C-alpha positions, 0 to 999 in steps of 0.5 A, a space after each residue: 500500500 502506498 500510504 499508511 492508515 494515518 493518512 485517513 485523518 484528513 478524509 475519514 478517521 478522526 483526529 486524536 483528542 485531549 480528554 479530561 484530567 487524568 486519574 492515572 493508569 493502572 499497572 500494565 495499562 498504556 492508556 485509560 479512556 473513560 472506562 476503557 483500558 488499553 493495555 501494553 499488550 494490546 499495543 504490542 499485539 496490534 503493532 505486530 499485526 498491523 505491520 504485517 498487514 501493511 507491509 510497513 510499521 506504524 509508530 507506537 504513538 500512532 497505534 495508541 492514538 488510533 486506539 484512544 480515538 476509537 474508544 472516545 468516539 465509541 463512548 460518545 456515540 453510545 451516549 448520543 444513541 448513534 449507531 454504526 452498522 455492519 453495512 457501514 463499517 465494511 465499506 469504511 474499512 476498505 476506504 481506510 486502507 484504500 487497497 484490496 490486497 491490504 484489506 484482505 491481509 487485515 481481515 485475515 488476521 483477527 488482531 489487525 481486523 479488529 483494529 481496522 474495524 475500530 478505526 473505520 467505525 470511529 470514522 463513520 461515527 465521527 461523520 454521523 456526530 457531525 450530521 452526516 450519513 456516512 462515508 458516502 455523504 456528499 458533504 463528508 469532509 464538512 460532516 467529519 470536521 463538525 463531528 471532530 468538534 463534537 467529539 472534542 467538546 464531549 471528550 472534556 467529560 471523559 478522562 483520558 490518561 496516557 502512561 508516561 512511558 508513551 508520552 503525554 497529550 499535547 494539543 490533542 495528540 501524543 507529543 514527539 517526546 514519546 519513544 514510539 518503541 515498546 523496546 526503548 528504555 525509560 529514563 528511570 529504567 536506563 539509570 537503574 540498569 547503568 547503576 547496576 552495571 557500574 556496581 557489577 564492574 566495581 565488584 569485579 575489580 581486584 582489591 588493592 594490595 596493602 
């Protein structure tokens, strides 16, 4: 596929939004969106599955951002009794990836399929929140922009908390200071490891002769 899923932000998928005051994530949680918890394992599994389906990786921040946004839109549409049907989700899934071969790879993998479904459902939900009918609406961009504003306003009442390991929300997105890698050490972990290595080296040094 020529372009990644992130490109859909302008056409279909909603922008990432800043929620209310954070209450703190639980151990093992990458983010908490209202009552929805996104675990580190969710991100790890999704990152691998999406990279295989796309043929190129998305950053950890991109994966987490889409998962957070999907949870936000799902909660807000539920609050407003707005539904997204299966008949609406499937065409949106194909529109999001924009390539039949990539779509086939996504649907064959359960984890990648769930991720794509959530992104597509959030896209349709956002359009409906903006007064549109779905991805075929003649004024889809206007509706999507209006829906994004609705989500931004409604999300003020939903607590969104991101684990420090993955960065923080800045202007509705995860800031660039996040590592984007599950394997990269945090500053605290790095300091602890270096201190342990230094202590080990000191123990290995021969004691001075008296």
